[in-house]
TORKOL-4160 file (C-alpha; in steps of 0.2 Angstrom, whole numbers, padded with zeros to 4 digits, m for minus):
425
<pt num="1" X="0263" Y="0439" Z="0638"/>
<pt num="2" X="0262" Y="0427" Z="0624"/>
<pt num="3" X="0248" Y="0413" Z="0625"/>
<pt num="4" X="0252" Y="0396" Z="0628"/>
<pt num="5" X="0253" Y="0390" Z="0609"/>
<pt num="6" X="0264" Y="0378" Z="0606"/>
<pt num="7" X="0275" Y="0381" Z="0623"/>
<pt num="8" X="0274" Y="0362" Z="0626"/>
<pt num="9" X="0282" Y="0356" Z="0609"/>
<pt num="10" X="0295" Y="0371" Z="0610"/>
<pt num="11" X="0299" Y="0365" Z="0626"/>
<pt num="12" X="0302" Y="0347" Z="0620"/>
<pt num="13" X="0313" Y="0354" Z="0607"/>
<pt num="14" X="0323" Y="0365" Z="0616"/>
<pt num="15" X="0325" Y="0355" Z="0630"/>
<pt num="16" X="0331" Y="0338" Z="0616"/>
<pt num="17" X="0343" Y="0353" Z="0607"/>
<pt num="18" X="0350" Y="0360" Z="0623"/>
<pt num="19" X="0354" Y="0341" Z="0631"/>
<pt num="20" X="0367" Y="0340" Z="0616"/>
<pt num="21" X="0373" Y="0355" Z="0618"/>
<pt num="22" X="0375" Y="0351" Z="0637"/>
<pt num="23" X="0383" Y="0334" Z="0630"/>
<pt num="24" X="0397" Y="0344" Z="0619"/>
<pt num="25" X="0388" Y="0349" Z="0603"/>
<pt num="26" X="0386" Y="0365" Z="0595"/>
<pt num="27" X="0371" Y="0372" Z="0595"/>
<pt num="28" X="0373" Y="0380" Z="0577"/>
<pt num="29" X="0376" Y="0359" Z="0570"/>
<pt num="30" X="0360" Y="0355" Z="0582"/>
<pt num="31" X="0349" Y="0368" Z="0572"/>
<pt num="32" X="0355" Y="0362" Z="0557"/>
<pt num="33" X="0348" Y="0346" Z="0560"/>
<pt num="34" X="0332" Y="0352" Z="0567"/>
<pt num="35" X="0330" Y="0360" Z="0551"/>
<pt num="36" X="0332" Y="0343" Z="0543"/>
<pt num="37" X="0317" Y="0336" Z="0554"/>
<pt num="38" X="0299" Y="0340" Z="0552"/>
<pt num="39" X="0293" Y="0350" Z="0569"/>
<pt num="40" X="0277" Y="0356" Z="0577"/>
<pt num="41" X="0288" Y="0369" Z="0587"/>
<pt num="42" X="0289" Y="0387" Z="0580"/>
<pt num="43" X="0306" Y="0393" Z="0574"/>
<pt num="44" X="0308" Y="0408" Z="0584"/>
<pt num="45" X="0301" Y="0402" Z="0600"/>
<pt num="46" X="0315" Y="0387" Z="0599"/>
<pt num="47" X="0327" Y="0401" Z="0596"/>
<pt num="48" X="0322" Y="0411" Z="0610"/>
<pt num="49" X="0321" Y="0398" Z="0623"/>
<pt num="50" X="0337" Y="0389" Z="0617"/>
<pt num="51" X="0348" Y="0404" Z="0617"/>
<pt num="52" X="0340" Y="0413" Z="0632"/>
<pt num="53" X="0343" Y="0396" Z="0641"/>
<pt num="54" X="0361" Y="0395" Z="0636"/>
<pt num="55" X="0365" Y="0414" Z="0641"/>
<pt num="56" X="0358" Y="0410" Z="0658"/>
<pt num="57" X="0366" Y="0393" Z="0658"/>
<pt num="58" X="0376" Y="0396" Z="0675"/>
<pt num="59" X="0362" Y="0401" Z="0682"/>
<pt num="60" X="0347" Y="0387" Z="0678"/>
<pt num="61" X="0360" Y="0373" Z="0680"/>
<pt num="62" X="0362" Y="0381" Z="0699"/>
<pt num="63" X="0344" Y="0382" Z="0704"/>
<pt num="64" X="0340" Y="0365" Z="0698"/>
<pt num="65" X="0353" Y="0359" Z="0709"/>
<pt num="66" X="0348" Y="0370" Z="0723"/>
<pt num="67" X="0332" Y="0362" Z="0721"/>
<pt num="68" X="0335" Y="0345" Z="0716"/>
<pt num="69" X="0332" Y="0333" Z="0731"/>
<pt num="70" X="0335" Y="0318" Z="0722"/>
<pt num="71" X="0349" Y="0320" Z="0714"/>
<pt num="72" X="0354" Y="0324" Z="0697"/>
<pt num="73" X="0340" Y="0320" Z="0684"/>
<pt num="74" X="0339" Y="0312" Z="0667"/>
<pt num="75" X="0351" Y="0323" Z="0654"/>
<pt num="76" X="0332" Y="0327" Z="0644"/>
<pt num="77" X="0320" Y="0332" Z="0659"/>
<pt num="78" X="0336" Y="0342" Z="0668"/>
<pt num="79" X="0337" Y="0352" Z="0650"/>
<pt num="80" X="0318" Y="0355" Z="0650"/>
<pt num="81" X="0320" Y="0361" Z="0669"/>
<pt num="82" X="0332" Y="0374" Z="0662"/>
<pt num="83" X="0322" Y="0378" Z="0648"/>
<pt num="84" X="0307" Y="0381" Z="0659"/>
<pt num="85" X="0317" Y="0392" Z="0672"/>
<pt num="86" X="0323" Y="0404" Z="0656"/>
<pt num="87" X="0304" Y="0404" Z="0650"/>
<pt num="88" X="0298" Y="0410" Z="0668"/>
<pt num="89" X="0311" Y="0420" Z="0671"/>
<pt num="90" X="0309" Y="0429" Z="0652"/>
<pt num="91" X="0292" Y="0434" Z="0658"/>
<pt num="92" X="0285" Y="0431" Z="0640"/>
<pt num="93" X="0271" Y="0418" Z="0647"/>
<pt num="94" X="0260" Y="0417" Z="0663"/>
<pt num="95" X="0268" Y="0408" Z="0675"/>
<pt num="96" X="0254" Y="0395" Z="0676"/>
<pt num="97" X="0257" Y="0392" Z="0660"/>
<pt num="98" X="0276" Y="0388" Z="0659"/>
<pt num="99" X="0274" Y="0374" Z="0673"/>
<pt num="100" X="0257" Y="0367" Z="0662"/>
<pt num="101" X="0267" Y="0366" Z="0648"/>
<pt num="102" X="0282" Y="0361" Z="0656"/>
<pt num="103" X="0273" Y="0345" Z="0662"/>
<pt num="104" X="0265" Y="0342" Z="0646"/>
<pt num="105" X="0283" Y="0345" Z="0639"/>
<pt num="106" X="0288" Y="0329" Z="0648"/>
<pt num="107" X="0275" Y="0318" Z="0642"/>
<pt num="108" X="0279" Y="0324" Z="0624"/>
<pt num="109" X="0298" Y="0319" Z="0629"/>
<pt num="110" X="0291" Y="0301" Z="0634"/>
<pt num="111" X="0297" Y="0305" Z="0652"/>
<pt num="112" X="0281" Y="0300" Z="0660"/>
<pt num="113" X="0288" Y="0296" Z="0678"/>
<pt num="114" X="0296" Y="0312" Z="0680"/>
<pt num="115" X="0281" Y="0322" Z="0678"/>
<pt num="116" X="0277" Y="0327" Z="0695"/>
<pt num="117" X="0295" Y="0329" Z="0698"/>
<pt num="118" X="0296" Y="0343" Z="0686"/>
<pt num="119" X="0280" Y="0351" Z="0692"/>
<pt num="120" X="0285" Y="0351" Z="0710"/>
<pt num="121" X="0304" Y="0357" Z="0706"/>
<pt num="122" X="0295" Y="0371" Z="0695"/>
<pt num="123" X="0280" Y="0375" Z="0709"/>
<pt num="124" X="0296" Y="0378" Z="0722"/>
<pt num="125" X="0306" Y="0388" Z="0712"/>
<pt num="126" X="0290" Y="0400" Z="0710"/>
<pt num="127" X="0287" Y="0399" Z="0730"/>
<pt num="128" X="0303" Y="0400" Z="0737"/>
<pt num="129" X="0313" Y="0413" Z="0723"/>
<pt num="130" X="0319" Y="0425" Z="0735"/>
<pt num="131" X="0328" Y="0411" Z="0748"/>
<pt num="132" X="0334" Y="0403" Z="0732"/>
<pt num="133" X="0343" Y="0419" Z="0727"/>
<pt num="134" X="0351" Y="0420" Z="0744"/>
<pt num="135" X="0358" Y="0404" Z="0742"/>
<pt num="136" X="0366" Y="0403" Z="0723"/>
<pt num="137" X="0372" Y="0423" Z="0726"/>
<pt num="138" X="0388" Y="0415" Z="0729"/>
<pt num="139" X="0390" Y="0405" Z="0715"/>
<pt num="140" X="0401" Y="0416" Z="0702"/>
<pt num="141" X="0394" Y="0404" Z="0689"/>
<pt num="142" X="0376" Y="0407" Z="0692"/>
<pt num="143" X="0380" Y="0426" Z="0696"/>
<pt num="144" X="0391" Y="0428" Z="0679"/>
<pt num="145" X="0384" Y="0414" Z="0668"/>
<pt num="146" X="0400" Y="0412" Z="0662"/>
<pt num="147" X="0413" Y="0396" Z="0667"/>
<pt num="148" X="0422" Y="0398" Z="0681"/>
<pt num="149" X="0438" Y="0397" Z="0672"/>
<pt num="150" X="0434" Y="0409" Z="0659"/>
<pt num="151" X="0429" Y="0423" Z="0674"/>
<pt num="152" X="0444" Y="0420" Z="0682"/>
<pt num="153" X="0454" Y="0423" Z="0666"/>
<pt num="154" X="0445" Y="0440" Z="0663"/>
<pt num="155" X="0446" Y="0445" Z="0680"/>
<pt num="156" X="0466" Y="0443" Z="0679"/>
<pt num="157" X="0465" Y="0452" Z="0662"/>
<pt num="158" X="0456" Y="0466" Z="0664"/>
<pt num="159" X="0455" Y="0472" Z="0684"/>
<pt num="160" X="0443" Y="0486" Z="0681"/>
<pt num="161" X="0432" Y="0479" Z="0666"/>
<pt num="162" X="0428" Y="0461" Z="0669"/>
<pt num="163" X="0412" Y="0462" Z="0675"/>
<pt num="164" X="0406" Y="0473" Z="0661"/>
<pt num="165" X="0413" Y="0460" Z="0648"/>
<pt num="166" X="0404" Y="0447" Z="0657"/>
<pt num="167" X="0387" Y="0455" Z="0659"/>
<pt num="168" X="0390" Y="0460" Z="0639"/>
<pt num="169" X="0391" Y="0442" Z="0634"/>
<pt num="170" X="0374" Y="0439" Z="0644"/>
<pt num="171" X="0365" Y="0452" Z="0630"/>
<pt num="172" X="0359" Y="0451" Z="0614"/>
<pt num="173" X="0370" Y="0457" Z="0601"/>
<pt num="174" X="0368" Y="0470" Z="0592"/>
<pt num="175" X="0363" Y="0471" Z="0574"/>
<pt num="176" X="0375" Y="0484" Z="0562"/>
<pt num="177" X="0374" Y="0483" Z="0544"/>
<pt num="178" X="0388" Y="0489" Z="0531"/>
<pt num="179" X="0383" Y="0500" Z="0517"/>
<pt num="180" X="0391" Y="0493" Z="0502"/>
<pt num="181" X="0400" Y="0509" Z="0494"/>
<pt num="182" X="0401" Y="0503" Z="0477"/>
<pt num="183" X="0379" Y="0504" Z="0476"/>
<pt num="184" X="0376" Y="0517" Z="0490"/>
<pt num="185" X="0382" Y="0528" Z="0505"/>
<pt num="186" X="0378" Y="0527" Z="0521"/>
<pt num="187" X="0367" Y="0543" Z="0525"/>
<pt num="188" X="0358" Y="0541" Z="0508"/>
<pt num="189" X="0355" Y="0522" Z="0514"/>
<pt num="190" X="0348" Y="0525" Z="0532"/>
<pt num="191" X="0336" Y="0538" Z="0524"/>
<pt num="192" X="0329" Y="0525" Z="0516"/>
<pt num="193" X="0329" Y="0513" Z="0533"/>
<pt num="194" X="0318" Y="0529" Z="0540"/>
<pt num="195" X="0307" Y="0530" Z="0526"/>
<pt num="196" X="0304" Y="0510" Z="0530"/>
<pt num="197" X="0301" Y="0514" Z="0549"/>
<pt num="198" X="0319" Y="0506" Z="0551"/>
<pt num="199" X="0328" Y="0517" Z="0565"/>
<pt num="200" X="0346" Y="0517" Z="0563"/>
<pt num="201" X="0363" Y="0529" Z="0568"/>
<pt num="202" X="0379" Y="0530" Z="0560"/>
<pt num="203" X="0394" Y="0523" Z="0566"/>
<pt num="204" X="0410" Y="0521" Z="0558"/>
<pt num="205" X="0412" Y="0525" Z="0539"/>
<pt num="206" X="0401" Y="0513" Z="0531"/>
<pt num="207" X="0391" Y="0506" Z="0544"/>
<pt num="208" X="0373" Y="0509" Z="0553"/>
<pt num="209" X="0369" Y="0501" Z="0568"/>
<pt num="210" X="0349" Y="0497" Z="0570"/>
<pt num="211" X="0339" Y="0504" Z="0586"/>
<pt num="212" X="0331" Y="0485" Z="0584"/>
<pt num="213" X="0336" Y="0468" Z="0575"/>
<pt num="214" X="0325" Y="0463" Z="0561"/>
<pt num="215" X="0326" Y="0449" Z="0548"/>
<pt num="216" X="0337" Y="0453" Z="0533"/>
<pt num="217" X="0324" Y="0452" Z="0522"/>
<pt num="218" X="0315" Y="0467" Z="0527"/>
<pt num="219" X="0330" Y="0475" Z="0524"/>
<pt num="220" X="0328" Y="0488" Z="0507"/>
<pt num="221" X="0340" Y="0482" Z="0493"/>
<pt num="222" X="0349" Y="0470" Z="0503"/>
<pt num="223" X="0345" Y="0455" Z="0489"/>
<pt num="224" X="0352" Y="0469" Z="0477"/>
<pt num="225" X="0369" Y="0470" Z="0488"/>
<pt num="226" X="0368" Y="0487" Z="0494"/>
<pt num="227" X="0372" Y="0481" Z="0511"/>
<pt num="228" X="0375" Y="0466" Z="0523"/>
<pt num="229" X="0377" Y="0463" Z="0541"/>
<pt num="230" X="0391" Y="0465" Z="0548"/>
<pt num="231" X="0396" Y="0470" Z="0567"/>
<pt num="232" X="0403" Y="0488" Z="0567"/>
<pt num="233" X="0421" Y="0479" Z="0577"/>
<pt num="234" X="0422" Y="0468" Z="0563"/>
<pt num="235" X="0421" Y="0481" Z="0550"/>
<pt num="236" X="0437" Y="0492" Z="0556"/>
<pt num="237" X="0448" Y="0476" Z="0548"/>
<pt num="238" X="0445" Y="0487" Z="0531"/>
<pt num="239" X="0450" Y="0503" Z="0536"/>
<pt num="240" X="0465" Y="0495" Z="0546"/>
<pt num="241" X="0473" Y="0484" Z="0532"/>
<pt num="242" X="0479" Y="0504" Z="0523"/>
<pt num="243" X="0475" Y="0497" Z="0506"/>
<pt num="244" X="0480" Y="0504" Z="0489"/>
<pt num="245" X="0473" Y="0500" Z="0473"/>
<pt num="246" X="0480" Y="0488" Z="0463"/>
<pt num="247" X="0490" Y="0481" Z="0478"/>
<pt num="248" X="0489" Y="0462" Z="0478"/>
<pt num="249" X="0479" Y="0456" Z="0494"/>
<pt num="250" X="0476" Y="0439" Z="0503"/>
<pt num="251" X="0463" Y="0436" Z="0516"/>
<pt num="252" X="0469" Y="0418" Z="0523"/>
<pt num="253" X="0456" Y="0413" Z="0532"/>
<pt num="254" X="0441" Y="0421" Z="0524"/>
<pt num="255" X="0424" Y="0413" Z="0527"/>
<pt num="256" X="0411" Y="0418" Z="0528"/>
<pt num="257" X="0419" Y="0431" Z="0520"/>
<pt num="258" X="0412" Y="0448" Z="0526"/>
<pt num="259" X="0428" Y="0456" Z="0528"/>
<pt num="260" X="0434" Y="0452" Z="0511"/>
<pt num="261" X="0418" Y="0458" Z="0504"/>
<pt num="262" X="0421" Y="0475" Z="0514"/>
<pt num="263" X="0441" Y="0477" Z="0507"/>
<pt num="264" X="0434" Y="0474" Z="0488"/>
<pt num="265" X="0421" Y="0487" Z="0491"/>
<pt num="266" X="0433" Y="0500" Z="0497"/>
<pt num="267" X="0445" Y="0496" Z="0485"/>
<pt num="268" X="0450" Y="0490" Z="0466"/>
<pt num="269" X="0462" Y="0476" Z="0472"/>
<pt num="270" X="0465" Y="0458" Z="0467"/>
<pt num="271" X="0459" Y="0448" Z="0481"/>
<pt num="272" X="0462" Y="0428" Z="0486"/>
<pt num="273" X="0450" Y="0421" Z="0499"/>
<pt num="274" X="0456" Y="0404" Z="0506"/>
<pt num="275" X="0448" Y="0392" Z="0519"/>
<pt num="276" X="0450" Y="0376" Z="0524"/>
<pt num="277" X="0435" Y="0370" Z="0527"/>
<pt num="278" X="0425" Y="0365" Z="0510"/>
<pt num="279" X="0407" Y="0371" Z="0519"/>
<pt num="280" X="0411" Y="0386" Z="0527"/>
<pt num="281" X="0421" Y="0391" Z="0510"/>
<pt num="282" X="0405" Y="0389" Z="0500"/>
<pt num="283" X="0397" Y="0401" Z="0509"/>
<pt num="284" X="0410" Y="0416" Z="0502"/>
<pt num="285" X="0404" Y="0414" Z="0484"/>
<pt num="286" X="0385" Y="0416" Z="0485"/>
<pt num="287" X="0387" Y="0434" Z="0494"/>
<pt num="288" X="0400" Y="0441" Z="0485"/>
<pt num="289" X="0390" Y="0437" Z="0470"/>
<pt num="290" X="0376" Y="0445" Z="0478"/>
<pt num="291" X="0388" Y="0460" Z="0481"/>
<pt num="292" X="0395" Y="0460" Z="0464"/>
<pt num="293" X="0411" Y="0458" Z="0469"/>
<pt num="294" X="0426" Y="0448" Z="0459"/>
<pt num="295" X="0439" Y="0436" Z="0470"/>
<pt num="296" X="0448" Y="0420" Z="0469"/>
<pt num="297" X="0441" Y="0409" Z="0480"/>
<pt num="298" X="0453" Y="0395" Z="0487"/>
<pt num="299" X="0450" Y="0378" Z="0498"/>
<pt num="300" X="0466" Y="0380" Z="0506"/>
<pt num="301" X="0474" Y="0378" Z="0523"/>
<pt num="302" X="0484" Y="0396" Z="0526"/>
<pt num="303" X="0499" Y="0385" Z="0533"/>
<pt num="304" X="0501" Y="0375" Z="0519"/>
<pt num="305" X="0507" Y="0388" Z="0506"/>
<pt num="306" X="0516" Y="0374" Z="0494"/>
<pt num="307" X="0498" Y="0370" Z="0490"/>
<pt num="308" X="0490" Y="0386" Z="0484"/>
<pt num="309" X="0502" Y="0400" Z="0482"/>
<pt num="310" X="0510" Y="0402" Z="0466"/>
<pt num="311" X="0526" Y="0412" Z="0472"/>
<pt num="312" X="0519" Y="0429" Z="0468"/>
<pt num="313" X="0522" Y="0440" Z="0484"/>
<pt num="314" X="0506" Y="0448" Z="0492"/>
<pt num="315" X="0505" Y="0467" Z="0496"/>
<pt num="316" X="0491" Y="0466" Z="0510"/>
<pt num="317" X="0489" Y="0450" Z="0522"/>
<pt num="318" X="0472" Y="0449" Z="0534"/>
<pt num="319" X="0476" Y="0436" Z="0544"/>
<pt num="320" X="0457" Y="0434" Z="0552"/>
<pt num="321" X="0464" Y="0419" Z="0562"/>
<pt num="322" X="0455" Y="0407" Z="0571"/>
<pt num="323" X="0452" Y="0409" Z="0589"/>
<pt num="324" X="0441" Y="0406" Z="0605"/>
<pt num="325" X="0428" Y="0417" Z="0599"/>
<pt num="326" X="0427" Y="0424" Z="0618"/>
<pt num="327" X="0423" Y="0443" Z="0611"/>
<pt num="328" X="0407" Y="0435" Z="0600"/>
<pt num="329" X="0401" Y="0424" Z="0614"/>
<pt num="330" X="0384" Y="0433" Z="0617"/>
<pt num="331" X="0381" Y="0428" Z="0595"/>
<pt num="332" X="0385" Y="0410" Z="0603"/>
<pt num="333" X="0378" Y="0406" Z="0620"/>
<pt num="334" X="0384" Y="0388" Z="0619"/>
<pt num="335" X="0401" Y="0392" Z="0615"/>
<pt num="336" X="0407" Y="0398" Z="0633"/>
<pt num="337" X="0401" Y="0381" Z="0641"/>
<pt num="338" X="0411" Y="0370" Z="0625"/>
<pt num="339" X="0429" Y="0378" Z="0627"/>
<pt num="340" X="0441" Y="0372" Z="0640"/>
<pt num="341" X="0455" Y="0381" Z="0646"/>
<pt num="342" X="0467" Y="0370" Z="0636"/>
<pt num="343" X="0459" Y="0378" Z="0621"/>
<pt num="344" X="0466" Y="0393" Z="0623"/>
<pt num="345" X="0485" Y="0390" Z="0621"/>
<pt num="346" X="0479" Y="0376" Z="0608"/>
<pt num="347" X="0472" Y="0391" Z="0598"/>
<pt num="348" X="0489" Y="0402" Z="0602"/>
<pt num="349" X="0499" Y="0389" Z="0594"/>
<pt num="350" X="0488" Y="0388" Z="0578"/>
<pt num="351" X="0488" Y="0406" Z="0576"/>
<pt num="352" X="0508" Y="0408" Z="0578"/>
<pt num="353" X="0509" Y="0395" Z="0564"/>
<pt num="354" X="0498" Y="0404" Z="0552"/>
<pt num="355" X="0509" Y="0420" Z="0556"/>
<pt num="356" X="0523" Y="0412" Z="0553"/>
<pt num="357" X="0518" Y="0404" Z="0536"/>
<pt num="358" X="0510" Y="0421" Z="0529"/>
<pt num="359" X="0527" Y="0429" Z="0534"/>
<pt num="360" X="0532" Y="0420" Z="0518"/>
<pt num="361" X="0520" Y="0425" Z="0506"/>
<pt num="362" X="0521" Y="0444" Z="0510"/>
<pt num="363" X="0533" Y="0456" Z="0499"/>
<pt num="364" X="0545" Y="0466" Z="0508"/>
<pt num="365" X="0537" Y="0484" Z="0513"/>
<pt num="366" X="0520" Y="0474" Z="0515"/>
<pt num="367" X="0508" Y="0473" Z="0527"/>
<pt num="368" X="0500" Y="0460" Z="0538"/>
<pt num="369" X="0483" Y="0464" Z="0547"/>
<pt num="370" X="0482" Y="0450" Z="0561"/>
<pt num="371" X="0464" Y="0448" Z="0569"/>
<pt num="372" X="0455" Y="0439" Z="0582"/>
<pt num="373" X="0436" Y="0441" Z="0589"/>
<pt num="374" X="0446" Y="0436" Z="0606"/>
<pt num="375" X="0445" Y="0444" Z="0623"/>
<pt num="376" X="0458" Y="0434" Z="0630"/>
<pt num="377" X="0478" Y="0441" Z="0631"/>
<pt num="378" X="0485" Y="0425" Z="0627"/>
<pt num="379" X="0478" Y="0425" Z="0608"/>
<pt num="380" X="0481" Y="0442" Z="0607"/>
<pt num="381" X="0496" Y="0451" Z="0613"/>
<pt num="382" X="0505" Y="0438" Z="0618"/>
<pt num="383" X="0506" Y="0429" Z="0602"/>
<pt num="384" X="0510" Y="0445" Z="0591"/>
<pt num="385" X="0525" Y="0451" Z="0604"/>
<pt num="386" X="0532" Y="0436" Z="0601"/>
<pt num="387" X="0531" Y="0434" Z="0582"/>
<pt num="388" X="0538" Y="0450" Z="0580"/>
<pt num="389" X="0553" Y="0447" Z="0592"/>
<pt num="390" X="0557" Y="0432" Z="0581"/>
<pt num="391" X="0550" Y="0437" Z="0562"/>
<pt num="392" X="0565" Y="0446" Z="0553"/>
<pt num="393" X="0561" Y="0461" Z="0548"/>
<pt num="394" X="0546" Y="0461" Z="0557"/>
<pt num="395" X="0538" Y="0478" Z="0564"/>
<pt num="396" X="0522" Y="0480" Z="0573"/>
<pt num="397" X="0516" Y="0498" Z="0567"/>
<pt num="398" X="0501" Y="0510" Z="0576"/>
<pt num="399" X="0485" Y="0506" Z="0571"/>
<pt num="400" X="0480" Y="0519" Z="0557"/>
<pt num="401" X="0464" Y="0525" Z="0566"/>
<pt num="402" X="0475" Y="0527" Z="0583"/>
<pt num="403" X="0460" Y="0519" Z="0593"/>
<pt num="404" X="0466" Y="0505" Z="0605"/>
<pt num="405" X="0474" Y="0487" Z="0598"/>
<pt num="406" X="0460" Y="0477" Z="0609"/>
<pt num="407" X="0442" Y="0482" Z="0610"/>
<pt num="408" X="0431" Y="0476" Z="0622"/>
<pt num="409" X="0411" Y="0470" Z="0617"/>
<pt num="410" X="0399" Y="0485" Z="0621"/>
<pt num="411" X="0381" Y="0490" Z="0617"/>
<pt num="412" X="0390" Y="0494" Z="0599"/>
<pt num="413" X="0400" Y="0481" Z="0595"/>
<pt num="414" X="0410" Y="0464" Z="0597"/>
<pt num="415" X="0425" Y="0460" Z="0605"/>
<pt num="416" X="0441" Y="0463" Z="0593"/>
<pt num="417" X="0460" Y="0465" Z="0593"/>
<pt num="418" X="0470" Y="0469" Z="0580"/>
<pt num="419" X="0488" Y="0472" Z="0576"/>
<pt num="420" X="0496" Y="0479" Z="0560"/>
<pt num="421" X="0512" Y="0472" Z="0555"/>
<pt num="422" X="0526" Y="0479" Z="0541"/>
<pt num="423" X="0539" Y="0467" Z="0533"/>
<pt num="424" X="0554" Y="0478" Z="0532"/>
<pt num="425" X="0570" Y="0476" Z="0519"/>
């Protein structure tokens, strides 16, 4: 078990962040704000508390609702209780330490009148856990730790697998590496990892799945561009696009640039990478330079082709479109609680508009690979079927690797959808 150390300051900072997420802010954005401020809370403890709490958000909300005797508390006090309940259930700290430090954190938040309330609720939780579990057992959000609408959508789409998909959404994601084949081979790099005491196994053509995640600074040759971090499911894109040397390639929604880099590592092609957000677009170039790759990076909206297209058709187009990101929710534990049911059809409409625009820049005989990191069929097969039915010359091809278009998240990879479409004469 960990010592109490700086648990109270970490609980205070975590409560502030989680309260803002509960109010609709993104966890990534709040961490950026935190990084800009001086703090006595260790970052590692803060990541554990915020991410762990949000992974169990449905459960900790249900517990506080069940145990609170005076209605809903102040937003920061409520968030402090959520984070403290996660700390208790994590097993990382002694129970008495969490209760004591939570009360101290209440004072650090300047919520002094709530100290006795926080103390009493946490002690009541510890005394009555068995009966509490029985009382919240019927709450699907507490059980599956996803919003009710999300649960129902997956139950309808995957009658035999929906519970497994939800369970994966609450886990820690795997860490997979992509070996830069221009500078090393996966088998050779795996030997280097083993020599450094880092256990891994091969996955796909260029991938290595680590037994335990670790900071990239510990990866041999990372700074020299020998390896990158990329989910095994995302690495599938470069294999499916069916690249040939010299083909003109467009990555239409490129940031942060992992798939574009993989394409360039595999084949000598002139590649244009677009993204419509300056902050995201700025992330593409540093990683490309680390890997020793050349590409044209443009800040542009893929649907406004008159602003960026020179009129020369592309042989290959990668359309890794904006989506609900429901297949990578475990990497962003706030996401499932920030999304709303109306977001899914809104994404589908945006995806359709992007496809319609990109079809104009694809040359005859060319291929377009449509990608989402979503598990909702409304963003995937429904979009592709409607597009192929309406677009002149559109033919959906079998995927070259023979695997399913939709892969669900599991212990090896995140959830992704792929569709390959050819433009016939």
